[in-house]
C-alpha positions as a Python dict, from the first residue, in 0.01 Angstrom:
ca = {
    (1, 'X'): (0, 0, 0),
    (2, 'X'): (-81, 120, -351),
    (3, 'X'): (171, 51, -627),
    (4, 'X'): (286, 358, -819),
    (5, 'X'): (55, 369, -1122),
    (6, 'X'): (276, 513, -1396),
    (7, 'X'): (624, 621, -1494),
    (8, 'X'): (523, 983, -1435),
    (9, 'X'): (546, 917, -1062),
    (10, 'X'): (878, 738, -1081),
    (11, 'X'): (1169, 930, -931),
    (12, 'X'): (1431, 728, -1120),
    (13, 'X'): (1261, 618, -1445),
    (14, 'X'): (1564, 527, -1660),
    (15, 'X'): (1939, 596, -1660),
    (16, 'X'): (2015, 943, -1791),
    (17, 'X'): (2301, 1183, -1846),
    (18, 'X'): (2378, 1405, -1545),
    (19, 'X'): (2213, 1747, -1568),
    (20, 'X'): (2465, 1902, -1329),
    (21, 'X'): (2845, 1903, -1363),
    (22, 'X'): (3004, 1643, -1140),
    (23, 'X'): (3282, 1759, -907),
    (24, 'X'): (3618, 1596, -879),
    (25, 'X'): (3792, 1506, -555),
    (26, 'X'): (3945, 1854, -548),
    (27, 'X'): (3602, 1993, -469),
    (28, 'X'): (3544, 1786, -156),
    (29, 'X'): (3492, 2002, 148),
    (30, 'X'): (3811, 2036, 353),
    (31, 'X'): (3595, 2016, 666),
    (32, 'X'): (3505, 1650, 617),
    (33, 'X'): (3738, 1420, 807),
    (34, 'X'): (3796, 1098, 616),
    (35, 'X'): (3956, 827, 836),
    (36, 'X'): (4216, 589, 701),
    (37, 'X'): (4127, 231, 616),
    (38, 'X'): (4303, 104, 928),
    (39, 'X'): (4037, 263, 1147),
    (40, 'X'): (3722, 82, 1269),
    (41, 'X'): (3479, -37, 1005),
    (42, 'X'): (3203, 204, 1109),
    (43, 'X'): (3437, 501, 1057),
    (44, 'X'): (3551, 373, 718),
    (45, 'X'): (3193, 325, 602),
    (46, 'X'): (3085, 665, 734),
    (47, 'X'): (3377, 839, 566),
    (48, 'X'): (3298, 673, 235),
    (49, 'X'): (2933, 775, 260),
    (50, 'X'): (3027, 1135, 338),
    (51, 'X'): (3267, 1143, 44),
    (52, 'X'): (3006, 1002, -194),
    (53, 'X'): (2749, 1263, -92),
    (54, 'X'): (3005, 1543, -108),
    (55, 'X'): (3085, 1453, -467),
    (56, 'X'): (2718, 1496, -561),
    (57, 'X'): (2736, 1872, -497),
    (58, 'X'): (2835, 2058, -817),
    (59, 'X'): (3159, 2261, -793),
    (60, 'X'): (2978, 2590, -853),
    (61, 'X'): (2761, 2524, -549),
    (62, 'X'): (3054, 2462, -315),
    (63, 'X'): (3121, 2714, -40),
    (64, 'X'): (3369, 2757, 241),
    (65, 'X'): (3149, 2742, 555),
    (66, 'X'): (3391, 2974, 735),
    (67, 'X'): (3285, 3256, 503),
    (68, 'X'): (2925, 3223, 619),
    (69, 'X'): (2980, 3180, 992),
    (70, 'X'): (2938, 3460, 1244),
    (71, 'X'): (3114, 3398, 1575),
    (72, 'X'): (3016, 3559, 1903),
    (73, 'X'): (3145, 3457, 2241),
    (74, 'X'): (3145, 3081, 2283),
    (75, 'X'): (2926, 3004, 1986),
    (76, 'X'): (2837, 3099, 1628),
    (77, 'X'): (2558, 3111, 1373),
    (78, 'X'): (2560, 3031, 1003),
    (79, 'X'): (2387, 3198, 710),
    (80, 'X'): (2355, 3147, 337),
    (81, 'X'): (2520, 3383, 84),
    (82, 'X'): (2338, 3716, 64),
    (83, 'X'): (2110, 3812, -224),
    (84, 'X'): (2370, 4052, -368),
    (85, 'X'): (2668, 3820, -314),
    (86, 'X'): (2687, 3709, -676),
    (87, 'X'): (2631, 3347, -574),
    (88, 'X'): (2266, 3331, -677),
    (89, 'X'): (2153, 3337, -1039),
    (90, 'X'): (1828, 3435, -1204),
    (91, 'X'): (1529, 3389, -975),
    (92, 'X'): (1702, 3152, -731),
    (93, 'X'): (1695, 3395, -438),
    (94, 'X'): (1339, 3509, -496),
    (95, 'X'): (1208, 3154, -532),
    (96, 'X'): (1371, 3017, -219),
    (97, 'X'): (1364, 3321, 9),
    (98, 'X'): (1025, 3483, -45),
    (99, 'X'): (774, 3204, -104),
    (100, 'X'): (609, 2926, 90),
    (101, 'X'): (502, 2593, -57),
    (102, 'X'): (163, 2721, -169),
    (103, 'X'): (324, 3016, -347),
    (104, 'X'): (567, 2783, -523),
    (105, 'X'): (297, 2553, -662),
    (106, 'X'): (79, 2846, -766),
    (107, 'X'): (378, 3014, -934),
    (108, 'X'): (466, 2705, -1136),
    (109, 'X'): (108, 2640, -1244),
    (110, 'X'): (67, 3005, -1345),
    (111, 'X'): (382, 2991, -1558),
    (112, 'X'): (578, 3233, -1340),
    (113, 'X'): (855, 2974, -1302),
    (114, 'X'): (919, 2633, -1453),
    (115, 'X'): (945, 2322, -1237),
    (116, 'X'): (1310, 2293, -1343),
    (117, 'X'): (1379, 2652, -1238),
    (118, 'X'): (1225, 2594, -895),
    (119, 'X'): (1389, 2256, -846),
    (120, 'X'): (1733, 2384, -941),
    (121, 'X'): (1692, 2677, -700),
    (122, 'X'): (1606, 2452, -406),
    (123, 'X'): (1873, 2195, -496),
    (124, 'X'): (2132, 2473, -493),
    (125, 'X'): (2011, 2621, -166),
    (126, 'X'): (1989, 2277, -5),
    (127, 'X'): (2348, 2211, -111),
    (128, 'X'): (2455, 2531, 64),
    (129, 'X'): (2255, 2461, 380),
    (130, 'X'): (2388, 2106, 385),
    (131, 'X'): (2745, 2234, 387),
    (132, 'X'): (2664, 2481, 666),
    (133, 'X'): (2464, 2253, 898),
    (134, 'X'): (2543, 1897, 784),
    (135, 'X'): (2173, 1820, 749),
    (136, 'X'): (2167, 1611, 429),
    (137, 'X'): (2195, 1232, 417),
    (138, 'X'): (2097, 1165, 55),
    (139, 'X'): (2140, 1401, -241),
    (140, 'X'): (1921, 1331, -546),
    (141, 'X'): (1968, 1648, -750),
    (142, 'X'): (2006, 1490, -1095),
    (143, 'X'): (1702, 1268, -1054),
    (144, 'X'): (1503, 1563, -922),
    (145, 'X'): (1591, 1781, -1221),
    (146, 'X'): (1499, 1502, -1463),
    (147, 'X'): (1170, 1465, -1280),
    (148, 'X'): (1110, 1842, -1305),
    (149, 'X'): (1180, 1831, -1680),
    (150, 'X'): (911, 1566, -1721),
    (151, 'X'): (665, 1776, -1520),
    (152, 'X'): (736, 2081, -1736),
    (153, 'X'): (674, 1869, -2046),
    (154, 'X'): (340, 1762, -1901),
    (155, 'X'): (244, 2124, -1836),
    (156, 'X'): (341, 2233, -2187),
    (157, 'X'): (137, 1943, -2325),
    (158, 'X'): (-165, 2061, -2124),
    (159, 'X'): (-186, 1736, -1932),
    (160, 'X'): (-370, 1739, -1597),
    (161, 'X'): (-138, 1869, -1325),
    (162, 'X'): (-106, 1718, -980),
    (163, 'X'): (-207, 1902, -664),
    (164, 'X'): (162, 1940, -573),
    (165, 'X'): (285, 1996, -928),
    (166, 'X'): (656, 2082, -932),
    (167, 'X'): (691, 2127, -555),
    (168, 'X'): (1034, 2016, -423),
    (169, 'X'): (980, 1822, -99),
    (170, 'X'): (1253, 1706, 137),
    (171, 'X'): (1219, 1385, 338),
    (172, 'X'): (1350, 1252, 666),
    (173, 'X'): (1600, 972, 611),
    (174, 'X'): (1361, 698, 726),
    (175, 'X'): (1137, 735, 420),
    (176, 'X'): (1229, 479, 155),
    (177, 'X'): (1293, 548, -213),
    (178, 'X'): (1410, 268, -447),
    (179, 'X'): (1782, 279, -515),
    (180, 'X'): (1851, 520, -228),
    (181, 'X'): (1988, 435, 116),
    (182, 'X'): (1776, 474, 428),
    (183, 'X'): (2046, 418, 689),
    (184, 'X'): (1851, 576, 979),
    (185, 'X'): (2187, 665, 1129),
    (186, 'X'): (2333, 311, 1134),
    (187, 'X'): (2653, 244, 940),
    (188, 'X'): (2558, -121, 885),
    (189, 'X'): (2279, -1, 654),
    (190, 'X'): (2511, 200, 427),
    (191, 'X'): (2499, 73, 67),
    (192, 'X'): (2183, -126, 133),
    (193, 'X'): (1944, 83, -76),
    (194, 'X'): (1570, 57, -50),
    (195, 'X'): (1387, -159, -302),
    (196, 'X'): (1042, -2, -270),
    (197, 'X'): (875, 326, -180),
    (198, 'X'): (734, 412, 157),
    (199, 'X'): (368, 496, 117),
    (200, 'X'): (405, 872, 161),
    (201, 'X'): (677, 937, -101),
    (202, 'X'): (478, 729, -348),
    (203, 'X'): (167, 938, -282),
    (204, 'X'): (361, 1266, -306),
    (205, 'X'): (505, 1166, -643),
    (206, 'X'): (158, 1078, -770),
    (207, 'X'): (54, 1435, -683),
    (208, 'X'): (338, 1586, -887),
    (209, 'X'): (597, 1651, -616),
    (210, 'X'): (973, 1644, -672),
    (211, 'X'): (1190, 1458, -418),
    (212, 'X'): (1544, 1594, -406),
    (213, 'X'): (1710, 1533, -65),
    (214, 'X'): (1677, 1323, 249),
    (215, 'X'): (1779, 1460, 586),
    (216, 'X'): (1964, 1360, 898),
    (217, 'X'): (1842, 1172, 1206),
    (218, 'X'): (1997, 1047, 1530),
    (219, 'X'): (2149, 703, 1555),
    (220, 'X'): (1852, 488, 1677),
    (221, 'X'): (1611, 774, 1584),
    (222, 'X'): (1533, 798, 1955),
    (223, 'X'): (1703, 1117, 2073),
    (224, 'X'): (1673, 1490, 2016),
    (225, 'X'): (2023, 1517, 1865),
    (226, 'X'): (2046, 1443, 1493),
    (227, 'X'): (2389, 1288, 1514),
    (228, 'X'): (2526, 955, 1394),
    (229, 'X'): (2837, 786, 1259),
    (230, 'X'): (2703, 786, 901),
    (231, 'X'): (2688, 1160, 828),
    (232, 'X'): (2790, 1318, 1157),
    (233, 'X'): (2615, 1588, 1358),
    (234, 'X'): (2358, 1836, 1229),
    (235, 'X'): (2399, 2174, 1399),
    (236, 'X'): (2147, 2443, 1481),
    (237, 'X'): (2193, 2722, 1226),
    (238, 'X'): (2109, 2995, 1478),
    (239, 'X'): (2351, 2872, 1744),
    (240, 'X'): (2585, 2595, 1642),
    (241, 'X'): (2655, 2503, 2004),
    (242, 'X'): (2294, 2391, 2043),
    (243, 'X'): (2106, 2091, 1908),
    (244, 'X'): (1902, 2108, 1590),
    (245, 'X'): (1661, 1870, 1759),
    (246, 'X'): (1551, 1523, 1664),
    (247, 'X'): (1469, 1292, 1538),
    (248, 'X'): (1367, 1505, 1237),
    (249, 'X'): (1648, 1752, 1307),
    (250, 'X'): (1787, 1750, 955),
    (251, 'X'): (1451, 1871, 827),
    (252, 'X'): (1442, 2146, 1087),
    (253, 'X'): (1787, 2280, 999),
    (254, 'X'): (1727, 2259, 623),
    (255, 'X'): (1397, 2447, 638),
    (256, 'X'): (1534, 2705, 883),
    (257, 'X'): (1778, 2831, 618),
    (258, 'X'): (1524, 2775, 339),
    (259, 'X'): (1701, 2488, 168),
    (260, 'X'): (1353, 2339, 165),
    (261, 'X'): (1016, 2508, 168),
    (262, 'X'): (841, 2196, 297),
    (263, 'X'): (948, 1853, 412),
    (264, 'X'): (812, 1551, 594),
    (265, 'X'): (934, 1407, 921),
    (266, 'X'): (790, 1161, 1168),
    (267, 'X'): (680, 1201, 1528),
    (268, 'X'): (635, 949, 1808),
    (269, 'X'): (732, 1151, 2115),
    (270, 'X'): (805, 1493, 1964),
    (271, 'X'): (1028, 1426, 1664),
    (272, 'X'): (856, 1685, 1444),
    (273, 'X'): (766, 1935, 1714),
    (274, 'X'): (1102, 1944, 1895),
    (275, 'X'): (1309, 2020, 1580),
    (276, 'X'): (1048, 2275, 1470),
    (277, 'X'): (1098, 2455, 1801),
    (278, 'X'): (1477, 2419, 1803),
    (279, 'X'): (1515, 2554, 1449),
    (280, 'X'): (1241, 2816, 1449),
    (281, 'X'): (1016, 2662, 1182),
    (282, 'X'): (659, 2534, 1168),
    (283, 'X'): (580, 2170, 1241),
    (284, 'X'): (256, 1972, 1241),
    (285, 'X'): (208, 1634, 1408),
    (286, 'X'): (-125, 1504, 1278),
    (287, 'X'): (-345, 1248, 1447),
    (288, 'X'): (-252, 889, 1366),
    (289, 'X'): (-388, 769, 1034),
    (290, 'X'): (-415, 1109, 868),
    (291, 'X'): (-89, 1100, 668),
    (292, 'X'): (56, 769, 540),
    (293, 'X'): (337, 624, 752),
    (294, 'X'): (371, 269, 615),
    (295, 'X'): (685, 131, 460),
    (296, 'X'): (942, 330, 655),
    (297, 'X'): (1266, 190, 786),
    (298, 'X'): (1253, 208, 1164),
    (299, 'X'): (1494, 65, 1425),
    (300, 'X'): (1238, -139, 1616),
    (301, 'X'): (1083, -483, 1598),
    (302, 'X'): (813, -506, 1331),
    (303, 'X'): (461, -447, 1456),
    (304, 'X'): (565, -246, 1761),
    (305, 'X'): (466, 82, 1597),
    (306, 'X'): (100, -18, 1616),
    (307, 'X'): (95, -79, 1991),
    (308, 'X'): (-12, 194, 2231),
    (309, 'X'): (154, 502, 2084),
    (310, 'X'): (151, 532, 1707),
    (311, 'X'): (424, 719, 1521),
    (312, 'X'): (293, 954, 1254),
    (313, 'X'): (413, 1130, 942),
    (314, 'X'): (379, 1506, 929),
    (315, 'X'): (517, 1820, 765),
    (316, 'X'): (768, 2083, 867),
    (317, 'X'): (749, 2402, 664),
    (318, 'X'): (817, 2773, 645),
    (319, 'X'): (455, 2868, 720),
    (320, 'X'): (166, 2730, 923),
    (321, 'X'): (-69, 2747, 627),
    (322, 'X'): (163, 2528, 419),
    (323, 'X'): (155, 2258, 687),
    (324, 'X'): (-225, 2250, 693),
    (325, 'X'): (-248, 2275, 315),
    (326, 'X'): (-20, 1982, 235),
    (327, 'X'): (-189, 1755, 489),
    (328, 'X'): (-522, 1849, 334),
    (329, 'X'): (-394, 1765, -14),
    (330, 'X'): (-272, 1426, 109),
    (331, 'X'): (-609, 1352, 272),
    (332, 'X'): (-804, 1463, -36),
    (333, 'X'): (-584, 1241, -254),
    (334, 'X'): (-712, 938, -63),
    (335, 'X'): (-439, 859, 189),
    (336, 'X'): (-614, 535, 284),
    (337, 'X'): (-550, 405, -69),
    (338, 'X'): (-178, 427, 1),
    (339, 'X'): (-168, 307, 362),
    (340, 'X'): (-423, 65, 506),
    (341, 'X'): (-379, 223, 851),
    (342, 'X'): (-499, 562, 728),
    (343, 'X'): (-846, 693, 805),
    (344, 'X'): (-1115, 780, 555),
    (345, 'X'): (-1140, 1150, 634),
    (346, 'X'): (-1305, 1447, 473),
    (347, 'X'): (-1115, 1773, 428),
    (348, 'X'): (-1335, 2074, 371),
    (349, 'X'): (-1267, 2415, 227),
    (350, 'X'): (-1139, 2637, 506),
    (351, 'X'): (-1414, 2879, 405),
    (352, 'X'): (-1671, 2616, 500),
    (353, 'X'): (-1932, 2737, 749),
    (354, 'X'): (-1824, 2462, 987),
    (355, 'X'): (-1514, 2669, 1066),
    (356, 'X'): (-1683, 3010, 1071),
    (357, 'X'): (-1670, 3046, 1450),
    (358, 'X'): (-1307, 2930, 1467),
    (359, 'X'): (-1199, 3203, 1227),
    (360, 'X'): (-1320, 3473, 1467),
    (361, 'X'): (-1061, 3540, 1745),
    (362, 'X'): (-1333, 3684, 1969),
    (363, 'X'): (-1512, 3349, 1971),
    (364, 'X'): (-1208, 3134, 2043),
    (365, 'X'): (-1145, 2976, 2383),
    (366, 'X'): (-784, 2864, 2424),
    (367, 'X'): (-654, 2676, 2726),
    (368, 'X'): (-306, 2780, 2838),
    (369, 'X'): (-69, 2536, 3009),
    (370, 'X'): (223, 2723, 3162),
    (371, 'X'): (418, 2410, 3255),
    (372, 'X'): (346, 2040, 3280),
    (373, 'X'): (385, 2004, 3656),
    (374, 'X'): (705, 1801, 3617),
    (375, 'X'): (953, 2039, 3457),
    (376, 'X'): (969, 2417, 3502),
    (377, 'X'): (1006, 2640, 3198),
    (378, 'X'): (1326, 2838, 3154),
    (379, 'X'): (1310, 3221, 3131),
    (380, 'X'): (1297, 3254, 2750),
    (381, 'X'): (1030, 2986, 2720),
    (382, 'X'): (823, 3145, 2996),
    (383, 'X'): (851, 3488, 2834),
    (384, 'X'): (762, 3354, 2490),
    (385, 'X'): (444, 3195, 2620),
    (386, 'X'): (337, 3494, 2830),
    (387, 'X'): (391, 3736, 2543),
    (388, 'X'): (188, 3508, 2317),
    (389, 'X'): (-96, 3487, 2568),
    (390, 'X'): (-99, 3866, 2604),
    (391, 'X'): (-124, 3910, 2225),
    (392, 'X'): (-408, 3659, 2205),
    (393, 'X'): (-600, 3830, 2482),
    (394, 'X'): (-539, 4164, 2314),
    (395, 'X'): (-700, 4026, 1997),
    (396, 'X'): (-1009, 3920, 2190),
    (397, 'X'): (-928, 3552, 2240),
    (398, 'X'): (-1055, 3405, 2568),
    (399, 'X'): (-760, 3238, 2743),
    (400, 'X'): (-837, 2979, 3011),
    (401, 'X'): (-559, 2862, 3250),
    (402, 'X'): (-553, 2482, 3283),
    (403, 'X'): (-327, 2222, 3441),
    (404, 'X'): (-239, 1890, 3287),
    (405, 'X'): (-371, 1601, 3499),
    (406, 'X'): (-204, 1270, 3596),
    (407, 'X'): (126, 1351, 3426),
    (408, 'X'): (330, 1117, 3644),
    (409, 'X'): (92, 829, 3573),
    (410, 'X'): (98, 915, 3203),
    (411, 'X'): (477, 900, 3209),
    (412, 'X'): (475, 556, 3366),
    (413, 'X'): (227, 442, 3101),
    (414, 'X'): (448, 571, 2820),
    (415, 'X'): (739, 377, 2966),
    (416, 'X'): (528, 63, 2978),
    (417, 'X'): (400, 97, 2624),
    (418, 'X'): (746, 166, 2482),
    (419, 'X'): (879, -152, 2643),
    (420, 'X'): (594, -387, 2565),
    (421, 'X'): (845, -668, 2506),
    (422, 'X'): (952, -652, 2867),
    (423, 'X'): (1155, -444, 3113),
    (424, 'X'): (1050, -245, 3416),
    (425, 'X'): (1155, 118, 3377),
    (426, 'X'): (1100, 456, 3526),
    (427, 'X'): (920, 733, 3346),
    (428, 'X'): (1087, 829, 3015),
    (429, 'X'): (1000, 1187, 3103),
    (430, 'X'): (1302, 1180, 3336),
    (431, 'X'): (1557, 1005, 3117),
    (432, 'X'): (1872, 1201, 3053),
    (433, 'X'): (2020, 1277, 3394),
    (434, 'X'): (2231, 1094, 3646),
    (435, 'X'): (1942, 1120, 3889),
    (436, 'X'): (1705, 938, 3652),
    (437, 'X'): (1641, 562, 3687),
    (438, 'X'): (1956, 352, 3666),
    (439, 'X'): (1801, 114, 3417),
    (440, 'X'): (1778, 212, 3053),
    (441, 'X'): (1442, 267, 2885),
    (442, 'X'): (1513, -1, 2627),
    (443, 'X'): (1718, -225, 2855),
    (444, 'X'): (1759, -563, 2691),
    (445, 'X'): (1439, -548, 2488),
    (446, 'X'): (1395, -685, 2139),
    (447, 'X'): (1436, -331, 2009),
    (448, 'X'): (1777, -329, 2175),
    (449, 'X'): (1863, -661, 2013),
    (450, 'X'): (1773, -518, 1670),
    (451, 'X'): (2008, -228, 1732),
    (452, 'X'): (2277, -448, 1882),
    (453, 'X'): (2280, -669, 1573),
    (454, 'X'): (2339, -373, 1344),
    (455, 'X'): (2589, -200, 1571),
    (456, 'X'): (2799, -515, 1606),
    (457, 'X'): (2825, -561, 1229),
    (458, 'X'): (3051, -256, 1204),
    (459, 'X'): (3177, -226, 1565),
    (460, 'X'): (2973, 94, 1589),
    (461, 'X'): (2953, 259, 1933),
    (462, 'X'): (2648, 438, 2067),
    (463, 'X'): (2645, 815, 2022),
    (464, 'X'): (2664, 1036, 2334),
    (465, 'X'): (2298, 1143, 2331),
    (466, 'X'): (2180, 780, 2336),
    (467, 'X'): (2415, 707, 2624),
    (468, 'X'): (2326, 1023, 2815),
    (469, 'X'): (1951, 968, 2787),
    (470, 'X'): (1995, 609, 2908),
    (471, 'X'): (1782, 484, 2624),
    (472, 'X'): (1955, 163, 2532),
    (473, 'X'): (2149, -107, 2713),
    (474, 'X'): (2307, -350, 2469),
    (475, 'X'): (2485, -561, 2731),
    (476, 'X'): (2203, -754, 2901),
    (477, 'X'): (1996, -1057, 2809),
    (478, 'X'): (1641, -981, 2693),
    (479, 'X'): (1375, -1042, 2959),
    (480, 'X'): (1054, -1227, 2874),
    (481, 'X'): (787, -1018, 2703),
    (482, 'X'): (496, -885, 2904),
    (483, 'X'): (212, -1126, 2963),
    (484, 'X'): (-132, -1070, 2814),
    (485, 'X'): (-274, -966, 3155),
    (486, 'X'): (10, -714, 3191),
    (487, 'X'): (-58, -575, 2847),
    (488, 'X'): (-431, -552, 2917),
    (489, 'X'): (-355, -361, 3237),
    (490, 'X'): (-154, -111, 3034),
    (491, 'X'): (-439, -78, 2787),
    (492, 'X'): (-686, -17, 3071),
    (493, 'X'): (-463, 255, 3214),
    (494, 'X'): (-438, 408, 2866),
    (495, 'X'): (-816, 428, 2825),
    (496, 'X'): (-857, 566, 3178),
    (497, 'X'): (-609, 848, 3115),
    (498, 'X'): (-762, 917, 2774),
    (499, 'X'): (-1099, 967, 2942),
    (500, 'X'): (-947, 1210, 3193),
    (501, 'X'): (-800, 1416, 2910),
    (502, 'X'): (-1121, 1404, 2712),
    (503, 'X'): (-1296, 1556, 3012),
    (504, 'X'): (-1036, 1833, 3017),
    (505, 'X'): (-1180, 1964, 2691),
    (506, 'X'): (-1540, 1925, 2797),
    (507, 'X'): (-1491, 2081, 3140),
    (508, 'X'): (-1318, 2392, 3005),
    (509, 'X'): (-1504, 2418, 2672),
    (510, 'X'): (-1184, 2503, 2486),
    (511, 'X'): (-1103, 2496, 2115),
    (512, 'X'): (-730, 2433, 2154),
    (513, 'X'): (-447, 2432, 2407),
    (514, 'X'): (-140, 2655, 2387),
    (515, 'X'): (173, 2562, 2581),
    (516, 'X'): (549, 2531, 2535),
    (517, 'X'): (679, 2243, 2319),
    (518, 'X'): (940, 2181, 2591),
    (519, 'X'): (1049, 2346, 2916),
    (520, 'X'): (1357, 2472, 2731),
    (521, 'X'): (1473, 2605, 2399),
    (522, 'X'): (1732, 2405, 2206),
    (523, 'X'): (1995, 2288, 2455),
    (524, 'X'): (2366, 2205, 2417),
    (525, 'X'): (2448, 1897, 2214),
    (526, 'X'): (2373, 1562, 2378),
    (527, 'X'): (2198, 1722, 2678),
    (528, 'X'): (1827, 1689, 2591),
    (529, 'X'): (1645, 1525, 2879),
    (530, 'X'): (1263, 1526, 2859),
    (531, 'X'): (984, 1485, 2607),
    (532, 'X'): (700, 1521, 2856),
    (533, 'X'): (557, 1833, 2691),
    (534, 'X'): (513, 1654, 2358),
    (535, 'X'): (476, 1281, 2421),
    (536, 'X'): (166, 1333, 2635),
    (537, 'X'): (-19, 1441, 2320),
    (538, 'X'): (119, 1145, 2125),
    (539, 'X'): (-15, 921, 2399),
    (540, 'X'): (-357, 1084, 2358),
    (541, 'X'): (-328, 1085, 1976),
    (542, 'X'): (-401, 1459, 1965),
    (543, 'X'): (-274, 1668, 1672),
    (544, 'X'): (-23, 1937, 1756),
    (545, 'X'): (145, 2232, 1585),
    (546, 'X'): (460, 2418, 1680),
    (547, 'X'): (497, 2776, 1561),
    (548, 'X'): (794, 3011, 1623),
    (549, 'X'): (732, 3320, 1837),
    (550, 'X'): (1076, 3475, 1888),
    (551, 'X'): (1431, 3415, 2004),
    (552, 'X'): (1628, 3434, 2326),
    (553, 'X'): (1687, 3794, 2434),
    (554, 'X'): (1939, 3961, 2663),
    (555, 'X'): (1678, 4002, 2936),
    (556, 'X'): (1619, 3627, 2967),
    (557, 'X'): (1842, 3595, 3272),
    (558, 'X'): (1853, 3293, 3500),
    (559, 'X'): (1618, 3311, 3798),
    (560, 'X'): (1822, 3299, 4119),
    (561, 'X'): (1530, 3235, 4355),
    (562, 'X'): (1322, 2947, 4230),
    (563, 'X'): (1137, 2644, 4362),
    (564, 'X'): (1145, 2317, 4171),
    (565, 'X'): (906, 2025, 4145),
    (566, 'X'): (1180, 1771, 4216),
    (567, 'X'): (1554, 1725, 4176),
    (568, 'X'): (1520, 1623, 3812),
    (569, 'X'): (1347, 1952, 3743),
    (570, 'X'): (1633, 2139, 3909),
    (571, 'X'): (1891, 1953, 3703),
    (572, 'X'): (1727, 2008, 3368),
    (573, 'X'): (1650, 2373, 3443),
    (574, 'X'): (2019, 2416, 3523),
    (575, 'X'): (2109, 2358, 3159),
    (576, 'X'): (1997, 2713, 3090),
    (577, 'X'): (2301, 2925, 3175),
    (578, 'X'): (2177, 3256, 3041),
    (579, 'X'): (2118, 3448, 2718),
    (580, 'X'): (2484, 3470, 2615),
    (581, 'X'): (2523, 3095, 2572),
    (582, 'X'): (2178, 3065, 2414),
    (583, 'X'): (2203, 3362, 2182),
    (584, 'X'): (1983, 3325, 1876),
    (585, 'X'): (1796, 3020, 2005),
    (586, 'X'): (1440, 3017, 1870),
    (587, 'X'): (1136, 3008, 2098),
    (588, 'X'): (816, 2832, 1997),
    (589, 'X'): (471, 2754, 2126),
    (590, 'X'): (279, 2430, 2083),
    (591, 'X'): (-88, 2436, 1990),
    (592, 'X'): (-287, 2118, 2048),
    (593, 'X'): (-628, 2010, 1920),
    (594, 'X'): (-864, 1722, 1984),
    (595, 'X'): (-815, 1379, 1832),
    (596, 'X'): (-883, 1375, 1457),
    (597, 'X'): (-984, 1741, 1459),
    (598, 'X'): (-675, 1812, 1251),
    (599, 'X'): (-835, 2051, 1005),
    (600, 'X'): (-1010, 2248, 1277),
    (601, 'X'): (-677, 2277, 1458),
    (602, 'X'): (-519, 2409, 1139),
    (603, 'X'): (-784, 2681, 1119),
    (604, 'X'): (-723, 2780, 1482),
    (605, 'X'): (-346, 2780, 1430),
    (606, 'X'): (-389, 3004, 1127),
    (607, 'X'): (-573, 3257, 1342),
    (608, 'X'): (-319, 3233, 1625),
    (609, 'X'): (-24, 3261, 1387),
    (610, 'X'): (-170, 3571, 1225),
    (611, 'X'): (-204, 3728, 1571),
    (612, 'X'): (142, 3630, 1692),
    (613, 'X'): (342, 3655, 1370),
    (614, 'X'): (125, 3820, 1108),
    (615, 'X'): (147, 3490, 922),
    (616, 'X'): (-4, 3416, 583),
    (617, 'X'): (-355, 3275, 599),
}
């Protein structure tokens, strides 16, 4: 990993006077519940952490969440203060509401706004969104404003400006920044700040970015509910009874209400794509080795992340073009110089003749997957996909129906690769229901022992979503790791399935695949049950986008006459109880490309997004 070359890229260069007024205890939100010292250690630590972060929000930026909550029936939605509310000053509303990341950088470089002006606007809006959705884990407003001041000084001095000059970027909690906690949802890691940068934040700073907040994740970072005993639960801004997704759910909620214009999450089984769908934003899971991942804090045994299925870093943003753009800037900056696992890739101008055919909808061939053969799509998801397909066909795109092969075998392989240290499990595609395998996915593995060690330090219990998905059993003795012949058999199965999927592209001569990101929209808290629609592409190391295409409507009624693939399908489908309970829930589609064809996928997604949403290109 490259060492940060100069003080210009340092987030915390030297001690400095606060640039924002500090609140007193009278400004702490009345909606935070601070336990007494006699309560369990994990609660005491979590309460202290919440109090510390609450005090970092300036008094003038404090709101009463009740004033910005709209209730209807059994649920509610939240919204930021309106443009004419008197809450926003100067250009704060315009900057945060009407621009994507590309607009922001162009505006700063053109002198339309200063880096300080932009940073203050996003710090303020992030503070508001954090109070409404509980999405923030680390608040770094003062350091961010000092950083922005330095960038403005550079611009006034006519120094060369970075590719991301002045752009505020939010980060998932697992990314490490010196002096800042990376608890990854475990109370035992509170007040154990990082001592070095993860590779990606270091690279972003070298390009002129401003880092100002980190965002919430699930305890264990293994579920689709961003909930833990450190910060609490992040809620979906469009329907607070539903999950914001995970494990990058804090990013999804923050970007949904425009407290960030662009942030970075991580994705192993769907952790960028699922929150993007749940919160109605754009998310991009690149191929492995495109964006630096090294140096993160992760709750697994070291080295595991390089075996079988590789976790990746990727952006969530307010537009599709911003996702492609920022990945391109990272690649062009020489990602491999910051992370030895990164690829040496070229990133062309999107006007390059290589992409000429892909920019013409009439020459595109898109495969459509209506479901994965394991889990049926619920009515809003089915409608969202069919409406999208109809729009594509209306624009001249050739749409080719395809079915995903060997999904059951792929699920068994995922289970084997995720438990390489031992344990016989059922398919993780089915985890989350009482009818799923009785053994946990990570039953008595070394990953479980890592978690158990940290949980025991503070007497911290597992959160409901971890228990409900049967991910972790902390009560058993670890089994022996898999033997080399067993591992080689898994590798052989992996290559066999990869060849089958490679033939899928060749047989159908398609440029991309469009399908749902999940069989459902966001579901009630702690109820998420399958990642089959996303993890299959992680297994294949294919890049994937999620783009929003609408929300649940009154006509999305439950189908009374329906056949199911199996009892697990029936159970998961049953979570959808009708449009009233799911009011406001976003609907998304997933668009998948071939391995390491990330830029080509971005071009195709730009065309599709312009057809479906009139998106910026």
